[in-house]
N, C-alpha and C positions, 0 to 999 in steps of 0.2 A: 617246731614240733612237726613231726610227720603226720599230716592230716589226711593222707590218702585213705579212702574207704572209711573214714571216721565221720560219725554224725556228732556235731557239736551243738549243744543246746545251752543257752544262757537263761537262767531264771532271774527275773526281777520282780520285786514286790515289797510292799511295806512289811515291817515286823509283824509276824503273826498271821500272815496270809495263807500259810501252808506250804511254803517252798520246801522245807525239809521233808514233810510228809510226801509231797510230790516226788522228790528225789527217791525216797525209800520205795514208793510204789513202782517207779520206773525200774529201779535196780532189782526189785522182786520179779517184775514182769519180764525184764530183758537181762539175762545173766551176763551179756556182753557190755552192760552199762556200769559206769563208775561216776560217782559225783564228788565234786570238790567245792568247798566253800571259800569264797573270797576272804572270809573272816578267820579261816583256820590259822593263818600266820599270827594274827592278833591273839587268838585264844592260846596258841602254843606259847607265845612270848609272855603273856600275862600269867599263864600257869606256872612259869618258872618262879614268879615272885609272889603270887597270891593263891590262896586256897579256894577262894570264891571269885568267879568272874562276874563283873557287872557290864551291862550294855554301855553305861556311861564311860567306863574305863576303856572299852573297845573303841568307842567314838573318840575319846581323847587320844589314844595311841594312834589310831588311824589318821587323825588330824596332824599329830606331831610328825609321823612318818611322811605324810604327804607334803607337809611344809618343808621338811628337810631334804627329801629325796625325790619329790615330784608326785603329781596326782596319780601316776600309773604304778606306783610302788607295789600295791597289793596285786594288781593285774600281772606284773612281772613275776612276782613270787608264785602266783598260781600257775602261770605259764610254765615255770620250771617244774612244778609238781606234775602237771598233766603231760609234760613232754615224756616222762618216764612210763606213762600208762600204756599198756598193750590192749586196752579195751576198745571196742568199736564205737561205743556211744559214750561221749564225755558230757557230763552235765556240770556247768559252771554256775554254782548256786550263790545267789545273794549279790547280784550286780547292784552297785550303789552310785557309781560316778561314770562320767562320760568315757573315761579311759577303760573301764570294764567293758562297756558297750563296744568300744573300738576293738578291743582284743577279740571278742566274740565274732565281730564282723571280719577281722583280719584272718581268722581261722575258718571262715566260710560258714559260720554257725547261724542258727536261728534263735531269736529271742522270744521267750514266753513270759508274758506279764500275768502274774497271779494276783487277783484282787479280792478284797473282802471289806465289808463295812468296818469302820474304825472301832465301833463299840464291840463288835464280835471279835475283832483282832485282839482288843484289850482283854476280853474274857478268856480267849484261848491262850494268850501269853501267861495270864495268871494261873491257868490250869496246868500248863506245861511246866512252869517253875524251873526253867532251864538255867537262868542266870539269877544271881543274888537279888537284882533289882527288878525282877519280873512282877513281883507283887507290889504294885504301886497304885495310887489313885488314878482315875481316868485322866485327870488334869495333868498329872506328872507324866503319864504315858504319852499324852498328846504333846507335851513339852519335849520329851525325848524324840518323838516322831518328827520334830522340826530341827533336829540336830544336823550339823554340817554333812554327816555321812548319809543322811536321809533325804536331803532336799532335792536331789536330782532323780529320785526314783520315778516319780510320775512323768517327768520329761522323757526318760528312757522308755517307760511303759507306753507312752503315746506312739513311739516308733517301733514297738514290738511287732514281730511277725504274727504272733498269736496272743490272744487274750483269753484267760480262763478265769471265770468268776467262781470262787470257792465258797458259795453261800449255802450249799447243800450238805449232803452226807459225804463221808469218805468214799462211798461207792460212786456217788455222782462225780466227785473229783477224778477218781480212777477212770471212769468212762470218758471224761473230757480229755484226760491225758492220752488215752489210747487213740482218740481221734486226732490229736496233735501229732503223736508219733507216726501215725499212718501217713501224714502229709509231709513229714520231714524226710 
């Protein structure tokens, strides 16, 4: 990918921390920004077969693909997509494994760890109702939070260049993101 004059940002955070909201905010604030989700490929593939996507199905497919083609398979797929972008700011949303982190580093990017209390994440996920299995018990949510594709998030987060705690209002999140963007 031609990364000259591009700002590369990788978002990492547990499910429900506000990564998608953060992406939308940056895209709205900076017209030269475009975001890509590591899970896009999974959603696209599952959408060919299923009418409703579940996080558990995404986790299963990610595991199967990684077992067959290597841990970096989703990072390679995303790299192909962003290579075609002519935007100046590229946001790589939803880093989950070490290979995702390595890709952001190879591209000269910065990593932003978005955090939020587990109970609040569960409540937000239920409200957004994005996937078929978003409305689950707290216990089930925490079980899914320990899935293979989730286990490296905190480890990557500890090495992030920036940490944003999303415990406040959307306006608070927006202010924190502007501070981060000014430093990148």
